[in-house]
C-alpha positions as MATLAB code, in Angstrom:
seq = 'MAVDLRAGDEAEAAATLASVAERLDPRHTAVLVIDMQNDFCAPGGFVETGAGLDATPCRAVVPPIEALLDRARAAKVPVIWVCADYDFDKVPPAMRAKALERGSTQMFACGGTWGAEFYGVAPAAGERVFDKTSYSAFMGTRLDRHLRGLSIRTLVFCGVQTNVCVDTSVRDAASLGFYVAVAADCVASHTPALHEATLKTLGFLFGDVLPKAEIVRHWEAAR';
ca = [
      20.569  -38.453  -11.579;
      18.355  -35.939   -9.777;
      19.429  -32.319  -10.041;
      19.096  -30.066   -6.992;
      17.974  -26.648   -8.244;
      17.693  -25.047   -4.836;
      21.123  -23.414   -4.933;
      20.338  -21.832   -8.300;
      16.946  -20.667   -7.098;
      18.491  -19.084   -4.010;
      21.163  -17.363   -6.111;
      18.514  -15.944   -8.418;
      16.480  -14.695   -5.462;
      19.574  -13.075   -3.954;
      20.599  -11.304   -7.162;
      20.112   -7.541   -7.008;
      17.529   -6.202   -9.437;
      19.535   -3.222  -10.613;
      17.101   -1.616  -13.068;
      13.543   -0.381  -12.731;
      12.506   -2.735  -15.527;
      13.874   -5.727  -13.620;
      12.239   -4.646  -10.390;
       8.832   -4.128  -12.026;
       8.800   -7.434  -13.890;
       5.157   -8.563  -13.547;
       6.278  -12.118  -12.795;
       7.391  -11.091   -9.311;
       5.426   -7.869   -8.687;
       2.239   -7.222   -6.711;
       0.164   -4.090   -6.107;
      -0.772   -3.115   -2.561;
      -3.825   -0.869   -2.153;
      -3.641    0.918    1.194;
      -6.637    2.188    3.203;
      -9.030    3.257    0.458;
     -11.843    3.548    3.025;
     -14.616    6.002    3.825;
     -13.054    7.418    6.980;
      -9.955    8.448    5.045;
     -11.510    9.536    1.752;
     -15.257   10.154    1.864;
     -17.070   13.398    2.622;
     -18.171   13.002    6.217;
     -15.377   10.554    7.016;
     -13.065   10.867    9.999;
     -10.395   12.873    8.184;
     -12.879   15.673    7.549;
     -15.259   15.482   10.507;
     -12.913   14.129   13.190;
      -9.538   15.567   12.222;
     -10.797   18.701   10.471;
      -8.657   18.098    7.369;
      -9.452   18.105    3.664;
      -9.809   14.656    2.106;
     -10.342   15.995   -1.429;
      -6.897   14.784   -2.595;
      -7.762   11.289   -1.371;
     -10.937   11.271   -3.444;
      -9.050   12.527   -6.485;
      -6.818    9.444   -6.725;
      -9.736    7.043   -7.222;
      -9.686    7.191  -11.066;
      -5.879    6.785  -11.310;
      -5.978    3.854   -8.904;
      -8.778    2.240  -10.907;
      -6.682    2.585  -14.062;
      -3.595    1.138  -12.354;
      -5.540   -1.851  -11.050;
      -7.098   -2.537  -14.440;
      -3.659   -2.694  -16.028;
      -2.257   -4.783  -13.183;
      -4.980   -7.367  -13.627;
      -4.393   -7.422  -17.374;
      -0.683   -8.054  -16.732;
      -1.466  -10.839  -14.216;
       0.019   -8.766  -11.391;
      -1.667   -9.707   -8.093;
      -3.705   -6.947   -6.442;
      -3.751   -7.105   -2.648;
      -5.805   -4.884   -0.376;
      -4.846   -3.592    3.058;
      -7.499   -2.009    5.276;
      -7.368   -0.256    8.622;
      -9.329   -1.647   11.568;
      -8.600    0.905   14.266;
     -10.877   -0.145   17.070;
      -9.645    1.491   20.274;
      -8.960   -1.890   21.878;
      -6.938   -3.173   18.906;
      -4.508   -0.373   18.103;
      -1.053   -0.054   19.725;
      -0.757    2.003   22.926;
       0.996    4.871   21.140;
      -1.957    5.280   18.761;
      -4.374    5.287   21.694;
      -2.256    7.887   23.471;
      -2.374   10.197   20.467;
      -6.154    9.794   20.267;
      -6.453   10.720   23.925;
      -4.282   13.802   23.321;
      -6.901   14.903   20.791;
      -9.569   14.393   23.446;
     -11.021   11.352   21.693;
     -11.797    7.935   23.132;
     -13.124    6.695   19.809;
     -10.868    5.544   16.998;
     -11.815    5.413   13.314;
     -12.185    2.919   10.458;
     -13.375    0.399   13.033;
     -14.333   -2.988   11.639;
     -17.985   -3.312   10.664;
     -18.625    0.437   10.484;
     -19.363    2.682    7.511;
     -15.991    4.346    8.010;
     -14.171    1.063    7.357;
     -15.963    0.320    4.072;
     -14.144    0.699    0.750;
     -14.287    4.076   -0.938;
     -14.307    4.420   -4.722;
     -12.493    1.165   -5.455;
     -12.996   -2.374   -4.179;
     -11.460   -5.822   -4.555;
     -12.275   -7.963   -7.560;
     -13.313  -11.559   -7.011;
     -10.519  -13.592   -5.467;
      -8.304  -10.681   -4.416;
      -6.973  -10.956   -0.879;
      -7.788   -8.397    1.811;
      -5.652   -7.966    4.934;
      -6.837   -6.006    7.962;
      -4.251   -4.101    9.957;
      -4.510   -2.574   13.415;
      -1.540   -0.219   13.120;
      -0.132    2.091   10.479;
       1.993   -0.694    8.980;
       0.535   -3.188    6.515;
       2.970   -5.785    7.843;
       2.738   -5.496   11.612;
       0.472   -8.185   13.066;
      -0.737   -9.392    9.662;
       0.122  -12.397    7.498;
       0.895  -10.189    4.517;
       4.634  -10.910    4.468;
       4.039  -14.663    4.503;
       1.407  -14.383    1.767;
       3.705  -12.374   -0.510;
       6.590  -14.781   -0.081;
       4.254  -17.644   -0.888;
       3.594  -15.935   -4.218;
       7.352  -15.383   -4.784;
       6.781  -11.628   -4.838;
       9.911   -9.476   -4.825;
       8.517   -6.028   -5.690;
       5.551   -4.137   -4.284;
       3.806   -1.239   -6.029;
       1.995    0.973   -3.521;
      -1.136    3.052   -4.028;
      -3.720    4.511   -1.642;
      -3.717    6.812    1.392;
      -2.334    8.524    3.418;
       1.028    9.069    1.722;
       2.704   10.377    4.868;
       1.216    7.862    7.310;
       0.215    4.334    6.325;
       1.760    4.340    2.852;
       5.020    5.699    4.246;
       5.121    3.280    7.193;
       4.282    0.282    5.012;
       6.849    1.177    2.343;
       9.592    1.472    4.947;
       8.657   -1.855    6.516;
       8.486   -3.550    3.116;
      11.979   -2.328    2.242;
      13.290   -3.451    5.624;
      11.779   -6.892    5.064;
      13.684   -7.243    1.794;
      11.102   -6.274   -0.817;
      11.754   -3.813   -3.606;
       9.219   -1.016   -3.468;
       7.693    1.388   -5.958;
       5.197    4.136   -5.216;
       2.768    5.116   -7.960;
       3.121    8.843   -7.369;
      -0.207    9.826   -8.930;
      -2.059    7.034   -7.109;
      -1.267    8.080   -3.536;
      -2.593   11.078   -1.640;
      -2.699   12.832    1.699;
      -4.911   15.266    3.563;
      -1.765   17.424    3.912;
      -0.170   18.154    0.504;
       3.126   19.427    1.940;
       3.649   16.167    3.833;
       2.627   14.185    0.750;
       5.347   15.867   -1.307;
       7.977   15.562    1.413;
       7.225   11.868    1.876;
       7.542   11.115   -1.837;
      10.937   12.825   -1.903;
      12.173   10.827    1.086;
      10.870    7.495   -0.187;
      12.347    8.054   -3.631;
      15.699    9.076   -2.156;
      16.163    6.195    0.275;
      13.618    3.410   -0.043;
      12.517    2.705   -3.600;
      11.196    4.004   -6.885;
       8.663    6.835   -7.047;
       7.194    7.098  -10.516;
       3.895    7.764  -12.299;
       1.522    4.914  -12.969;
       2.013    5.306  -16.740;
       5.677    4.415  -16.386;
       4.862    1.411  -14.200;
       2.348    0.201  -16.765;
       4.868    0.658  -19.595;
       7.247   -1.714  -17.854;
       4.483   -4.294  -17.403;
       3.517   -4.064  -21.059;
       7.124   -4.273  -22.240;
       7.618   -7.423  -20.182;
       4.575   -9.012  -21.777;
];
């Protein structure tokens, strides 16, 4: 007699993952790399030349992110890349309005430009890249569908800016039903005070905020 396993599968998927170790199990975890692009990180990128802010912290997280990705790949944790494509005609009206308030009719990280190219880190062969046209990695992309196709339940976030695209994407991921973890030493912002405030808020309400070494320890223990 055939056995229908769907009810059991659904019950397992619905079960709350109560511990950090359960949530970070590499069998259902993926890493999302957010906006590691020239305009946000590089000397001469938009953050420094257009917004007049210091992108040094964004450059400083390149080595930690590299280390996190190396360990993710070793643990068979999928690495997925999310990149901004903020052409003026593609972004939401509210983003255009804010650009106009700054006196600018030109957006940044536009597809095909130097500003949109990867900075410091880049996808390995076969790793998926999703382009977004708003601050959220999920809005207007097929990322949610892709993750569910991989049976992903937990997302580990790294990249920039902590208080903008990382923050927005973490909140949307949690609202969509994913568990979220932020690798605290693998995210950065041009405004340190907002970086720190965002990490406190995300850790309080939305998910786990912990150093990459602790994330890696859970992956290695699971193996």
